[in-house]
Structure formats: C-alpha cells, structure tokens
C-alpha positions as CSV (number, residue, x, y, z in Angstrom):
1,M,0.0,0.0,0.0
2,T,1.5,3.3,-1.0
3,A,1.7,6.4,1.2
4,G,-0.9,8.1,-0.9
5,S,-3.4,5.3,-0.4
6,Q,-3.1,5.0,3.4
7,Q,-6.3,5.1,5.2
8,L,-6.8,8.0,7.6
9,P,-7.5,7.1,11.3
10,R,-11.3,7.1,11.4
11,Q,-11.7,8.4,14.9
12,L,-9.2,11.3,14.5
13,T,-10.6,12.2,11.1
14,L,-14.1,12.4,12.4
15,L,-13.0,14.4,15.4
16,A,-11.1,16.9,13.3
17,L,-14.1,17.3,11.0
18,A,-16.6,17.7,13.9
19,A,-14.4,20.3,15.6
20,A,-14.0,22.3,12.4
21,A,-17.8,22.2,11.8
22,A,-18.3,23.3,15.4
23,V,-16.2,26.4,14.8
24,V,-18.5,27.4,12.0
25,L,-21.7,26.5,13.9
26,V,-20.8,28.4,17.0
27,Y,-19.9,31.4,14.8
28,V,-23.2,31.3,13.0
29,L,-25.3,30.9,16.2
30,M,-23.4,33.2,18.6
31,V,-22.0,35.9,16.4
32,R,-24.4,36.2,13.4
33,T,-27.6,36.1,15.4
34,H,-29.3,38.6,17.7
35,W,-30.0,35.8,20.2
36,G,-26.3,34.8,20.3
37,Q,-24.9,38.3,20.7
38,E,-27.4,39.2,23.4
39,L,-26.5,36.0,25.4
40,D,-22.8,36.8,25.1
41,E,-23.3,40.4,26.2
42,R,-25.5,39.4,29.1
43,T,-22.9,37.0,30.3
44,L,-20.2,39.7,30.1
45,L,-22.4,41.9,32.3
46,G,-22.7,39.1,34.8
47,G,-19.0,39.3,35.5
48,D,-19.8,41.8,38.2
49,V,-20.5,38.8,40.5
50,I,-16.8,38.4,41.0
51,S,-14.7,40.9,42.8
52,D,-12.5,43.5,41.2
53,L,-9.5,41.7,42.8
54,R,-10.4,38.4,41.0
55,A,-10.9,40.3,37.7
56,S,-7.5,42.0,38.0
57,Q,-5.9,38.6,38.8
58,A,-7.4,37.2,35.6
59,D,-6.1,40.2,33.7
60,R,-2.6,39.7,35.1
61,F,-2.7,35.9,34.4
62,L,-3.5,36.6,30.8
63,R,-0.8,39.2,30.4
64,I,1.8,36.5,31.3
65,V,0.9,34.8,28.0
66,S,3.3,36.4,25.6
67,G,5.3,35.4,22.6
68,G,8.2,34.3,24.8
69,T,5.9,32.2,27.0
70,L,4.4,30.5,23.9
71,L,7.9,29.8,22.5
72,M,9.1,28.3,25.8
73,A,6.0,26.1,26.0
74,M,6.6,24.8,22.4
75,V,10.2,24.0,23.3
76,L,9.1,22.0,26.3
77,V,6.7,20.0,24.3
78,A,9.3,19.3,21.7
79,I,11.8,18.2,24.4
80,V,9.3,15.6,25.7
81,A,9.1,14.1,22.2
82,F,12.9,14.3,21.6
83,L,13.4,12.5,25.0
84,R,11.2,9.7,23.6
85,G,13.4,9.5,20.5
86,R,10.8,11.0,18.2
87,P,12.1,14.2,16.6
88,R,9.4,14.1,13.8
89,M,6.7,13.9,16.5
90,A,8.4,16.9,18.2
91,L,8.3,19.0,15.1
92,I,4.6,18.1,14.3
93,A,3.5,18.8,17.9
94,A,5.3,22.1,18.1
95,A,4.0,23.1,14.7
96,S,0.4,22.3,15.8
97,V,0.7,25.2,18.3
98,G,1.7,27.6,15.7
99,A,-0.9,26.4,13.3
100,A,-3.7,26.8,15.9
101,V,-2.6,30.3,16.8
102,L,-2.2,31.3,13.1
103,S,-5.6,29.7,12.2
104,T,-7.3,31.7,15.0
105,E,-5.7,35.0,13.9
106,I,-6.7,34.4,10.3
107,L,-10.3,33.5,11.2
108,K,-10.6,36.5,13.6
109,L,-8.9,39.2,11.6
110,V,-9.3,38.2,8.0
111,I,-12.1,35.7,7.3
112,L,-14.8,36.3,10.0
113,E,-16.5,39.5,10.9
114,R,-18.9,40.5,13.7
115,P,-22.0,42.5,12.6
116,L,-23.1,45.1,15.2
117,I,-26.5,43.6,16.1
118,V,-26.3,44.2,19.9
119,P,-24.3,47.0,21.4
120,S,-21.2,45.6,23.1
121,G,-19.6,46.5,26.3
122,L,-16.4,44.7,25.3
123,A,-13.4,47.0,25.0
124,G,-12.2,47.5,21.4
125,A,-14.1,47.1,18.2
126,G,-14.4,44.5,15.5
127,N,-14.5,40.7,15.6
128,S,-13.1,38.8,18.7
129,Y,-14.0,35.3,17.6
130,P,-12.1,33.0,18.3
131,S,-10.1,34.0,21.3
132,G,-6.3,34.2,20.7
133,H,-5.2,33.8,24.3
134,T,-7.5,30.8,24.9
135,T,-6.0,29.3,21.7
136,V,-2.5,29.8,23.1
137,G,-3.2,28.0,26.3
138,M,-5.3,25.2,24.9
139,S,-3.1,24.5,21.9
140,V,0.0,24.0,24.1
141,C,-2.0,21.6,26.4
142,L,-3.2,19.5,23.5
143,A,0.3,19.5,21.9
144,A,1.6,18.0,25.2
145,L,-1.1,15.4,24.9
146,L,0.2,14.5,21.4
147,V,3.7,13.6,22.7
148,V,3.2,11.9,26.0
149,P,3.2,8.0,26.1
150,P,-0.2,6.4,25.8
151,R,-0.2,5.4,29.5
152,L,-0.1,9.1,30.5
153,R,-2.8,10.4,28.1
154,I,-5.7,10.4,30.5
155,A,-3.7,12.2,33.2
156,T,-2.4,14.7,30.7
157,A,-5.9,15.2,29.3
158,L,-7.2,16.0,32.7
159,A,-4.4,18.6,33.3
160,A,-5.0,20.0,29.8
161,G,-8.7,20.4,30.6
162,A,-8.0,22.2,33.8
163,I,-5.5,24.6,32.2
164,G,-7.6,25.2,29.1
165,G,-10.6,25.9,31.3
166,A,-8.6,28.4,33.3
167,F,-7.8,30.3,30.2
168,G,-11.4,30.3,29.0
169,V,-12.8,31.6,32.2
170,A,-10.0,34.1,32.6
171,V,-10.6,35.8,29.2
172,V,-14.3,36.2,30.1
173,A,-13.6,37.3,33.7
174,A,-11.1,39.9,32.6
175,E,-13.6,41.1,29.9
176,W,-11.1,40.4,27.1
177,H,-13.4,38.1,25.3
178,R,-17.0,36.8,25.1
179,P,-17.7,33.2,26.2
180,S,-18.3,32.1,22.5
181,D,-14.8,33.4,21.6
182,A,-13.3,30.9,24.1
183,V,-15.6,28.1,22.8
184,G,-14.5,28.8,19.2
185,A,-10.8,28.7,20.4
186,Y,-11.3,25.3,22.0
187,F,-12.7,23.8,18.8
188,V,-10.0,25.4,16.6
189,C,-7.3,23.8,18.9
190,L,-9.1,20.4,18.8
191,A,-9.4,20.4,15.0
192,V,-5.7,21.3,14.6
193,A,-4.5,18.8,17.3
194,S,-6.5,16.0,15.6
195,L,-4.9,16.8,12.3
196,A,-1.5,16.8,14.0
197,A,-2.2,13.4,15.6
198,I,-3.1,12.1,12.1
199,A,0.2,13.4,10.7
200,I,2.1,11.8,13.6
201,R,0.6,8.4,12.7
202,R,1.1,8.8,8.9
203,W,4.7,9.9,9.2
204,P,6.1,8.1,12.2
205,D,9.8,8.5,13.2
206,R,10.4,4.9,12.6
207,D,8.7,1.5,12.3
208,P,6.6,1.1,15.4
209,R,7.5,-2.6,15.6
210,A,11.2,-1.7,16.0
211,R,10.4,0.3,19.2
212,G,8.6,-2.5,20.9
213,P,4.9,-2.3,21.9
214,E,3.6,0.5,24.1
215,R,0.8,-0.2,26.5
216,V,-2.3,1.4,25.1
217,P,-5.2,1.9,27.6
218,G,-8.2,-0.3,26.8
219,P,-11.5,1.2,25.6
220,I,-13.7,2.7,28.3
221,S,-17.0,0.8,28.5
222,I,-20.0,3.0,29.0
223,G,-23.3,1.3,29.5
224,S,-26.7,2.3,30.8
225,T,-25.6,2.1,34.4
226,E,-22.7,4.4,33.8
227,L,-24.9,6.8,31.9
228,A,-27.5,6.8,34.6
229,L,-24.9,7.5,37.3
230,F,-23.4,10.3,35.2
231,G,-26.9,11.8,34.7
232,M,-27.6,11.7,38.4
233,G,-24.3,13.2,39.2
234,A,-24.8,16.0,36.7
235,A,-28.3,16.7,38.0
236,L,-27.1,16.8,41.6
237,G,-24.2,19.1,40.7
238,L,-26.6,21.5,38.9
239,V,-28.9,21.5,42.0
240,F,-25.9,22.3,44.3
241,V,-24.7,25.1,41.9
242,L,-28.2,26.7,41.8
243,A,-28.5,26.4,45.6
244,A,-25.1,28.1,46.0
245,I,-26.1,30.9,43.6
246,S,-29.4,31.4,45.5
247,S,-27.6,31.5,48.9
248,R,-25.3,34.3,47.6
249,G,-28.4,36.3,46.8
250,I,-28.0,36.1,43.0
251,P,-31.3,35.8,41.1
252,L,-31.4,32.6,39.1
253,F,-32.3,34.4,35.8
254,S,-29.8,37.2,36.2
255,A,-26.7,38.1,34.3
256,G,-24.6,37.0,37.2
257,T,-26.0,33.5,37.0
258,A,-25.4,33.4,33.3
259,F,-21.7,34.3,33.9
260,L,-21.3,31.6,36.5
261,L,-23.0,28.9,34.3
262,A,-21.0,30.0,31.3
263,S,-17.8,29.7,33.2
264,G,-18.8,26.2,34.3
265,A,-19.7,25.3,30.8
266,L,-16.3,26.5,29.5
267,V,-14.5,24.3,32.0
268,V,-16.6,21.3,31.1
269,L,-16.0,21.9,27.4
270,S,-12.3,22.2,27.9
271,F,-12.1,18.8,29.7
272,A,-14.4,17.3,27.0
273,C,-12.1,18.4,24.2
274,A,-8.9,17.1,25.8
275,L,-10.5,13.8,26.8
276,A,-12.0,13.4,23.3
277,L,-8.6,13.8,21.7
278,A,-7.1,11.3,24.1
279,A,-9.8,8.8,23.4
280,A,-9.5,9.2,19.7
281,M,-5.7,8.8,19.8
282,S,-6.0,5.6,21.9
283,A,-8.7,4.2,19.6
284,A,-6.4,4.9,16.6
285,D,-3.5,3.1,18.3
286,R,-5.7,0.1,19.1
287,A,-6.6,-0.1,15.4
288,G,-2.9,-0.7,14.7
289,P,-0.1,1.3,13.1
290,V,-0.5,2.7,9.6
291,R,1.3,0.4,7.1
292,S,3.0,1.6,4.0
C-alpha cells in the first residue's frame, strides 16, 4: 500500500471534521444572530458577581501569555518528544501550536466578521471570535497530549482540561473576550491537534515494531448504568450550583447566574475536548499502526 493510499485514522478524522464544523456552527449561532450576541453580552455583564480583585488577577494571568511564553512552551513540548526518541513527532506537535494560533488569527482578523446587532460592552471594536489567548493556552496543552506516552494520556488530558478551562474563564472574567470566543478557540485547537495526531501516525519517526509495543489503555466501556450515574451526578451538581447561587443572593435568571453557568460550561467543554482527543488517539492506536 503506498503512502498516498493509506487510510486516515477514522476516529481522529471524524474528530477533526466535527471540531471544524463546530467552529463554524458556534460562529453562526453566537456571532451572526441577535440571540447569540445578546446572550454573550448578558454573560459579560454578569462578570460583576466576581470581585475587582479576581478580575484583576485574571487580567494579570492573561498578560503572562506572551510570545516568549508561547515559545518556551513549544520548546518544552518538543523536548518531551525528543526524549522519547521521536524528533518528527516533536516538530509536528510544536507546529500544531503555531498552526492553531495562526488559524485563530486568520479567522478572527481576515475571514470572519462580527455584525453590530447588539451594542457591546467589550473593549475594542471588531470581531473577537475566536479567542487568541485561549487558543495559546489550549493548543499548548493539546500539543503536550500529542507527545506523552499512551499510559499518560488520561492524566495529561485532565491537566489539559483544567488549564484550558482556566484560560477560557480568565478571558471572560477579565472582559477580554466573550464566552463564545473561548468556545471557538477550543474547537480550533481540537481540530488542529486532531490533524497533527493524524500526521504523527502517517509519518512516524520509525517502524513502530522496532520500538517495541507501548501499552495502550483499553477502551472505556460506557453502559446504561454508567450513563444513569453520570446523569444523576450532573443533576445533583446542577442543583448544588443553583443552591449556591441562591444562597449568595444572585437571582437565578440574572446576568450573574449566566456568567457563572457560562464559566462552568467552559471548564466542562475544555475537559471534554482534551478527553475526546485522548480517546480518539487511543482508539487509533488500538486499530494498529499505519502500514505503507
């Protein structure tokens, strides 16, 4: 079988396509409609529920993310792959960070635009979708997920979800971006990382059989019992969140509640993106190496 006729890993290909489609869908629903813009702006107004100290802390956290910080993170990701004896993997993973950031900037500044449907309280004018700072944080986390051994993927995915969620909440808390901007950034990073994972499989550093087998985590079995328990846990969590909001004297249908729920949704989505990539990579590994 020639390199040109190799089959793409089905799970990673579907994930990349779904993430790319989600970038467009979120843009259409949240940026191009009155309902979406109003929801974003209402959530921004709800940021008043956090103190000025917390907002300033989020602002300082984001200002740490500079070109130098991004370069250092890319180097660290590349070092992990080099230590595993895979220089090609290192280059692809590091390039995925640059590709995600470049894609975000092209989408935000060149391709997409934001019609003025609802007056905005966000500083600055023009389109802010997707969020560049969220892209920086999430893309580095997913690049790390690309280079760690299979046995460390779940742990790395959990760390990636936590860090990515922190970036998403921070850009909203500091009023640098709307919630939909962070969501769009998550999906851009997921699409690019999925493509990078495909590239790593199609152009491996050397024959996988020569390295010896690596332990790949088995598939996670999810049945009706697990789904029922997950649903109960989610429902109880929502009840506790609403109870906590009420105890703080925040009306349930206020902008403050919208901000808190949006922040929670960003954290959940960040974890979901990282875990989805880890699961797709493990499923592709179980399907066997690509043969030329």
